[in-house]
N, CA, C and O atoms as a GROMACS GRO file, in nm:
protein
  340
    1UNK      N    1   0.518  -1.326  -2.132
    1UNK     CA    2   0.582  -1.230  -2.043
    1UNK      C    3   0.704  -1.172  -2.114
    1UNK      O    4   0.769  -1.240  -2.192
    2UNK      N    5   0.733  -1.050  -2.087
    2UNK     CA    6   0.845  -0.981  -2.151
    2UNK      C    7   0.978  -1.034  -2.100
    2UNK      O    8   0.987  -1.085  -1.989
    3UNK      N    9   1.080  -1.019  -2.183
    3UNK     CA   10   1.215  -1.052  -2.139
    3UNK      C   11   1.305  -0.938  -2.180
    3UNK      O   12   1.267  -0.852  -2.260
    4UNK      N   13   1.423  -0.937  -2.127
    4UNK     CA   14   1.518  -0.831  -2.157
    4UNK      C   15   1.651  -0.896  -2.192
    4UNK      O   16   1.689  -0.998  -2.134
    5UNK      N   17   1.720  -0.836  -2.285
    5UNK     CA   18   1.850  -0.889  -2.326
    5UNK      C   19   1.957  -0.791  -2.284
    5UNK      O   20   1.947  -0.670  -2.306
    6UNK      N   21   2.061  -0.845  -2.222
    6UNK     CA   22   2.173  -0.765  -2.176
    6UNK      C   23   2.261  -0.726  -2.294
    6UNK      O   24   2.244  -0.778  -2.405
    7UNK      N   25   2.353  -0.636  -2.272
    7UNK     CA   26   2.444  -0.592  -2.378
    7UNK      C   27   2.529  -0.706  -2.432
    7UNK      O   28   2.582  -0.695  -2.542
    8UNK      N   29   2.544  -0.816  -2.357
    8UNK     CA   30   2.622  -0.931  -2.405
    8UNK      C   31   2.532  -1.034  -2.472
    8UNK      O   32   2.577  -1.146  -2.498
    9UNK      N   33   2.408  -1.000  -2.500
    9UNK     CA   34   2.311  -1.083  -2.573
    9UNK      C   35   2.263  -1.204  -2.491
    9UNK      O   36   2.221  -1.303  -2.550
   10UNK      N   37   2.268  -1.198  -2.361
   10UNK     CA   38   2.212  -1.304  -2.276
   10UNK      C   39   2.076  -1.259  -2.225
   10UNK      O   40   2.055  -1.142  -2.195
   11UNK      N   41   1.984  -1.354  -2.215
   11UNK     CA   42   1.853  -1.322  -2.158
   11UNK      C   43   1.864  -1.305  -2.007
   11UNK      O   44   1.936  -1.380  -1.940
   12UNK      N   45   1.794  -1.209  -1.957
   12UNK     CA   46   1.789  -1.188  -1.812
   12UNK      C   47   1.673  -1.269  -1.755
   12UNK      O   48   1.572  -1.290  -1.823
   13UNK      N   49   1.687  -1.314  -1.632
   13UNK     CA   50   1.579  -1.384  -1.564
   13UNK      C   51   1.488  -1.279  -1.500
   13UNK      O   52   1.534  -1.176  -1.452
   14UNK      N   53   1.358  -1.309  -1.500
   14UNK     CA   54   1.264  -1.222  -1.429
   14UNK      C   55   1.246  -1.282  -1.291
   14UNK      O   56   1.209  -1.399  -1.276
   15UNK      N   57   1.272  -1.202  -1.190
   15UNK     CA   58   1.261  -1.246  -1.052
   15UNK      C   59   1.164  -1.154  -0.978
   15UNK      O   60   1.121  -1.051  -1.030
   16UNK      N   61   1.131  -1.194  -0.858
   16UNK     CA   62   1.038  -1.116  -0.776
   16UNK      C   63   1.106  -1.081  -0.645
   16UNK      O   64   1.159  -1.168  -0.576
   17UNK      N   65   1.103  -0.955  -0.609
   17UNK     CA   66   1.162  -0.908  -0.484
   17UNK      C   67   1.065  -0.933  -0.369
   17UNK      O   68   0.945  -0.910  -0.382
   18UNK      N   69   1.119  -0.980  -0.257
   18UNK     CA   70   1.036  -0.995  -0.137
   18UNK      C   71   1.098  -0.919  -0.021
   18UNK      O   72   1.085  -0.959   0.095
   19UNK      N   73   1.167  -0.810  -0.053
   19UNK     CA   74   1.219  -0.724   0.052
   19UNK      C   75   1.106  -0.637   0.106
   19UNK      O   76   1.002  -0.623   0.041
   20UNK      N   77   1.127  -0.579   0.224
   20UNK     CA   78   1.023  -0.492   0.280
   20UNK      C   79   1.003  -0.367   0.196
   20UNK      O   80   0.893  -0.312   0.192
   21UNK      N   81   1.108  -0.321   0.130
   21UNK     CA   82   1.096  -0.199   0.050
   21UNK      C   83   1.028  -0.222  -0.084
   21UNK      O   84   0.966  -0.130  -0.138
   22UNK      N   85   1.036  -0.345  -0.138
   22UNK     CA   86   0.981  -0.374  -0.270
   22UNK      C   87   0.909  -0.508  -0.275
   22UNK      O   88   0.941  -0.591  -0.360
   23UNK      N   89   0.813  -0.533  -0.186
   23UNK     CA   90   0.749  -0.664  -0.184
   23UNK      C   91   0.668  -0.691  -0.310
   23UNK      O   92   0.584  -0.611  -0.350
   24UNK      N   93   0.696  -0.805  -0.373
   24UNK     CA   94   0.620  -0.845  -0.491
   24UNK      C   95   0.659  -0.775  -0.620
   24UNK      O   96   0.597  -0.798  -0.724
   25UNK      N   97   0.759  -0.691  -0.615
   25UNK     CA   98   0.799  -0.614  -0.733
   25UNK      C   99   0.894  -0.697  -0.819
   25UNK      O  100   0.994  -0.749  -0.770
   26UNK      N  101   0.862  -0.711  -0.948
   26UNK     CA  102   0.943  -0.791  -1.039
   26UNK      C  103   1.058  -0.709  -1.099
   26UNK      O  104   1.049  -0.588  -1.116
   27UNK      N  105   1.166  -0.782  -1.132
   27UNK     CA  106   1.281  -0.716  -1.193
   27UNK      C  107   1.356  -0.812  -1.284
   27UNK      O  108   1.346  -0.934  -1.269
   28UNK      N  109   1.431  -0.756  -1.380
   28UNK     CA  110   1.520  -0.835  -1.464
   28UNK      C  111   1.650  -0.853  -1.388
   28UNK      O  112   1.710  -0.756  -1.342
   29UNK      N  113   1.695  -0.977  -1.376
   29UNK     CA  114   1.817  -1.008  -1.302
   29UNK      C  115   1.926  -1.053  -1.399
   29UNK      O  116   1.911  -1.153  -1.469
   30UNK      N  117   2.033  -0.977  -1.403
   30UNK     CA  118   2.147  -1.009  -1.489
   30UNK      C  119   2.256  -1.076  -1.407
   30UNK      O  120   2.373  -1.036  -1.413
   31UNK      N  121   2.219  -1.180  -1.329
   31UNK     CA  122   2.312  -1.244  -1.237
   31UNK      C  123   2.423  -1.320  -1.307
   31UNK      O  124   2.529  -1.342  -1.247
   32UNK      N  125   2.403  -1.360  -1.431
   32UNK     CA  126   2.506  -1.437  -1.501
   32UNK      C  127   2.639  -1.365  -1.505
   32UNK      O  128   2.745  -1.427  -1.497
   33UNK      N  129   2.634  -1.235  -1.516
   33UNK     CA  130   2.758  -1.158  -1.524
   33UNK      C  131   2.831  -1.160  -1.390
   33UNK      O  132   2.954  -1.166  -1.386
   34UNK      N  133   2.755  -1.155  -1.282
   34UNK     CA  134   2.814  -1.157  -1.150
   34UNK      C  135   2.882  -1.292  -1.125
   34UNK      O  136   2.992  -1.297  -1.071
   35UNK      N  137   2.817  -1.400  -1.165
   35UNK     CA  138   2.874  -1.534  -1.148
   35UNK      C  139   2.999  -1.554  -1.233
   35UNK      O  140   3.085  -1.635  -1.199
   36UNK      N  141   3.009  -1.483  -1.343
   36UNK     CA  142   3.124  -1.496  -1.432
   36UNK      C  143   3.234  -1.396  -1.399
   36UNK      O  144   3.326  -1.375  -1.478
   37UNK      N  145   3.225  -1.334  -1.281
   37UNK     CA  146   3.327  -1.239  -1.240
   37UNK      C  147   3.297  -1.096  -1.281
   37UNK      O  148   3.378  -1.007  -1.255
   38UNK      N  149   3.183  -1.074  -1.343
   38UNK     CA  150   3.146  -0.939  -1.384
   38UNK      C  151   3.063  -0.871  -1.278
   38UNK      O  152   3.067  -0.908  -1.161
   39UNK      N  153   2.988  -0.773  -1.319
   39UNK     CA  154   2.906  -0.697  -1.227
   39UNK      C  155   2.762  -0.744  -1.237
   39UNK      O  156   2.703  -0.744  -1.345
   40UNK      N  157   2.704  -0.785  -1.124
   40UNK     CA  158   2.563  -0.821  -1.123
   40UNK      C  159   2.480  -0.694  -1.129
   40UNK      O  160   2.516  -0.593  -1.070
   41UNK      N  161   2.371  -0.699  -1.201
   41UNK     CA  162   2.286  -0.581  -1.208
   41UNK      C  163   2.141  -0.624  -1.226
   41UNK      O  164   2.113  -0.741  -1.252
   42UNK      N  165   2.052  -0.531  -1.211
   42UNK     CA  166   1.911  -0.559  -1.231
   42UNK      C  167   1.843  -0.433  -1.280
   42UNK      O  168   1.895  -0.322  -1.265
   43UNK      N  169   1.727  -0.452  -1.340
   43UNK     CA  170   1.643  -0.342  -1.388
   43UNK      C  171   1.501  -0.375  -1.345
   43UNK      O  172   1.452  -0.486  -1.368
   44UNK      N  173   1.434  -0.279  -1.283
   44UNK     CA  174   1.296  -0.301  -1.239
   44UNK      C  175   1.205  -0.320  -1.358
   44UNK      O  176   1.213  -0.244  -1.455
   45UNK      N  177   1.120  -0.419  -1.353
   45UNK     CA  178   1.017  -0.442  -1.453
   45UNK      C  179   0.888  -0.371  -1.412
   45UNK      O  180   0.820  -0.312  -1.496
   46UNK      N  181   0.856  -0.376  -1.283
   46UNK     CA  182   0.735  -0.314  -1.231
   46UNK      C  183   0.766  -0.174  -1.176
   46UNK      O  184   0.877  -0.149  -1.128
   47UNK      N  185   0.669  -0.084  -1.183
   47UNK     CA  186   0.690   0.050  -1.124
   47UNK      C  187   0.692   0.042  -0.971
   47UNK      O  188   0.657  -0.061  -0.913
   48UNK      N  189   0.733   0.150  -0.909
   48UNK     CA  190   0.729   0.157  -0.763
   48UNK      C  191   0.588   0.133  -0.713
   48UNK      O  192   0.491   0.170  -0.779
   49UNK      N  193   0.577   0.071  -0.596
   49UNK     CA  194   0.445   0.053  -0.536
   49UNK      C  195   0.425   0.161  -0.431
   49UNK      O  196   0.520   0.221  -0.381
   50UNK      N  197   0.300   0.185  -0.399
   50UNK     CA  198   0.268   0.293  -0.305
   50UNK      C  199   0.309   0.255  -0.162
   50UNK      O  200   0.326   0.137  -0.130
   51UNK      N  201   0.324   0.355  -0.079
   51UNK     CA  202   0.366   0.337   0.060
   51UNK      C  203   0.270   0.246   0.137
   51UNK      O  204   0.313   0.164   0.218
   52UNK      N  205   0.142   0.260   0.111
   52UNK     CA  206   0.043   0.176   0.178
   52UNK      C  207   0.067   0.028   0.148
   52UNK      O  208   0.063  -0.056   0.239
   53UNK      N  209   0.093  -0.005   0.022
   53UNK     CA  210   0.121  -0.144  -0.016
   53UNK      C  211   0.248  -0.195   0.049
   53UNK      O  212   0.254  -0.310   0.092
   54UNK      N  213   0.348  -0.111   0.057
   54UNK     CA  214   0.474  -0.151   0.121
   54UNK      C  215   0.448  -0.189   0.267
   54UNK      O  216   0.511  -0.281   0.318
   55UNK      N  217   0.356  -0.118   0.334
   55UNK     CA  218   0.325  -0.147   0.474
   55UNK      C  219   0.233  -0.268   0.490
   55UNK      O  220   0.247  -0.343   0.587
   56UNK      N  221   0.141  -0.287   0.398
   56UNK     CA  222   0.041  -0.392   0.411
   56UNK      C  223   0.093  -0.530   0.367
   56UNK      O  224   0.058  -0.631   0.428
   57UNK      N  225   0.174  -0.535   0.263
   57UNK     CA  226   0.220  -0.664   0.208
   57UNK      C  227   0.288  -0.754   0.312
   57UNK      O  228   0.253  -0.872   0.318
   58UNK      N  229   0.382  -0.705   0.393
   58UNK     CA  230   0.443  -0.795   0.492
   58UNK      C  231   0.342  -0.852   0.592
   58UNK      O  232   0.352  -0.967   0.632
   59UNK      N  233   0.243  -0.771   0.630
   59UNK     CA  234   0.139  -0.820   0.721
   59UNK      C  235   0.057  -0.932   0.656
   59UNK      O  236   0.027  -1.033   0.719
   60UNK      N  237   0.023  -0.914   0.530
   60UNK     CA  238  -0.053  -1.016   0.458
   60UNK      C  239   0.028  -1.145   0.443
   60UNK      O  240  -0.025  -1.254   0.461
   61UNK      N  241   0.155  -1.131   0.408
   61UNK     CA  242   0.241  -1.248   0.394
   61UNK      C  243   0.255  -1.322   0.527
   61UNK      O  244   0.256  -1.445   0.530
   62UNK      N  245   0.267  -1.247   0.636
   62UNK     CA  246   0.273  -1.308   0.769
   62UNK      C  247   0.147  -1.384   0.801
   62UNK      O  248   0.152  -1.492   0.860
   63UNK      N  249   0.032  -1.328   0.764
   63UNK     CA  250  -0.096  -1.395   0.787
   63UNK      C  251  -0.104  -1.526   0.709
   63UNK      O  252  -0.151  -1.627   0.761
   64UNK      N  253  -0.059  -1.524   0.586
   64UNK     CA  254  -0.059  -1.645   0.504
   64UNK      C  255   0.032  -1.751   0.567
   64UNK      O  256  -0.006  -1.868   0.575
   65UNK      N  257   0.150  -1.711   0.611
   65UNK     CA  258   0.242  -1.805   0.676
   65UNK      C  259   0.179  -1.868   0.800
   65UNK      O  260   0.189  -1.989   0.820
   66UNK      N  261   0.116  -1.787   0.884
   66UNK     CA  262   0.053  -1.839   1.005
   66UNK      C  263  -0.060  -1.936   0.972
   66UNK      O  264  -0.075  -2.039   1.038
   67UNK      N  265  -0.140  -1.903   0.870
   67UNK     CA  266  -0.249  -1.992   0.830
   67UNK      C  267  -0.196  -2.125   0.776
   67UNK      O  268  -0.255  -2.230   0.801
   68UNK      N  269  -0.085  -2.121   0.703
   68UNK     CA  270  -0.027  -2.244   0.652
   68UNK      C  271   0.023  -2.333   0.766
   68UNK      O  272   0.007  -2.455   0.761
   69UNK      N  273   0.081  -2.274   0.869
   69UNK     CA  274   0.125  -2.349   0.986
   69UNK      C  275   0.004  -2.410   1.057
   69UNK      O  276   0.008  -2.527   1.097
   70UNK      N  277  -0.102  -2.333   1.073
   70UNK     CA  278  -0.223  -2.383   1.138
   70UNK      C  279  -0.285  -2.498   1.058
   70UNK      O  280  -0.331  -2.596   1.117
   71UNK      N  281  -0.286  -2.486   0.925
   71UNK     CA  282  -0.341  -2.592   0.841
   71UNK      C  283  -0.259  -2.720   0.854
   71UNK      O  284  -0.314  -2.829   0.862
   72UNK      N  285  -0.129  -2.707   0.855
   72UNK     CA  286  -0.041  -2.823   0.868
   72UNK      C  287  -0.066  -2.892   1.002
   72UNK      O  288  -0.074  -3.015   1.008
   73UNK      N  289  -0.077  -2.814   1.108
   73UNK     CA  290  -0.102  -2.869   1.240
   73UNK      C  291  -0.238  -2.938   1.245
   73UNK      O  292  -0.250  -3.046   1.303
   74UNK      N  293  -0.340  -2.879   1.184
   74UNK     CA  294  -0.474  -2.939   1.182
   74UNK      C  295  -0.473  -3.070   1.106
   74UNK      O  296  -0.537  -3.167   1.148
   75UNK      N  297  -0.401  -3.075   0.994
   75UNK     CA  298  -0.392  -3.200   0.918
   75UNK      C  299  -0.322  -3.309   0.999
   75UNK      O  300  -0.363  -3.425   0.996
   76UNK      N  301  -0.217  -3.271   1.072
   76UNK     CA  302  -0.147  -3.368   1.155
   76UNK      C  303  -0.237  -3.420   1.267
   76UNK      O  304  -0.236  -3.539   1.298
   77UNK      N  305  -0.314  -3.330   1.328
   77UNK     CA  306  -0.410  -3.372   1.431
   77UNK      C  307  -0.514  -3.467   1.374
   77UNK      O  308  -0.551  -3.566   1.436
   78UNK      N  309  -0.560  -3.434   1.255
   78UNK     CA  310  -0.662  -3.517   1.188
   78UNK      C  311  -0.608  -3.657   1.162
   78UNK      O  312  -0.682  -3.755   1.171
   79UNK      N  313  -0.482  -3.668   1.129
   79UNK     CA  314  -0.420  -3.798   1.102
   79UNK      C  315  -0.377  -3.868   1.231
   79UNK      O  316  -0.328  -3.981   1.227
   80UNK      N  317  -0.395  -3.801   1.344
   80UNK     CA  318  -0.356  -3.861   1.470
   80UNK      C  319  -0.209  -3.849   1.503
   80UNK      O  320  -0.160  -3.915   1.595
   81UNK      N  321  -0.138  -3.764   1.429
   81UNK     CA  322   0.005  -3.747   1.453
   81UNK      C  323   0.033  -3.658   1.574
   81UNK      O  324   0.138  -3.670   1.637
   82UNK      N  325  -0.061  -3.570   1.606
   82UNK     CA  326  -0.047  -3.478   1.718
   82UNK      C  327  -0.174  -3.489   1.803
   82UNK      O  328  -0.284  -3.494   1.750
   83UNK      N  329  -0.157  -3.493   1.932
   83UNK     CA  330  -0.273  -3.495   2.022
   83UNK      C  331  -0.289  -3.359   2.087
   83UNK      O  332  -0.190  -3.296   2.125
   84UNK      N  333  -0.411  -3.313   2.099
   84UNK     CA  334  -0.439  -3.185   2.167
   84UNK      C  335  -0.411  -3.200   2.317
   84UNK      O  336  -0.430  -3.306   2.376
   85UNK      N  337  -0.364  -3.089   2.375
   85UNK     CA  338  -0.354  -3.084   2.518
   85UNK      C  339  -0.227  -3.128   2.573
   85UNK      O  340  -0.209  -3.128   2.694
   0.00000   0.00000   0.00000
């Protein structure tokens, strides 16, 4: 995977945005400067995503979250930790 070097010769971390405007979009994070009293900055690694993806991604993520909760509950029921009804 690519990396980027800041003007102070430090490697930037690659992070992933999970905001509604940029879900799943990766960027270079120059947070070290912000922590050292400087200015935090970032540079997008991925291009903009289309409007349709921006609308669909949160719905898909919500579906995954709900399924994970259902799976956890089913496992607990299977182990006898939760009783139906």
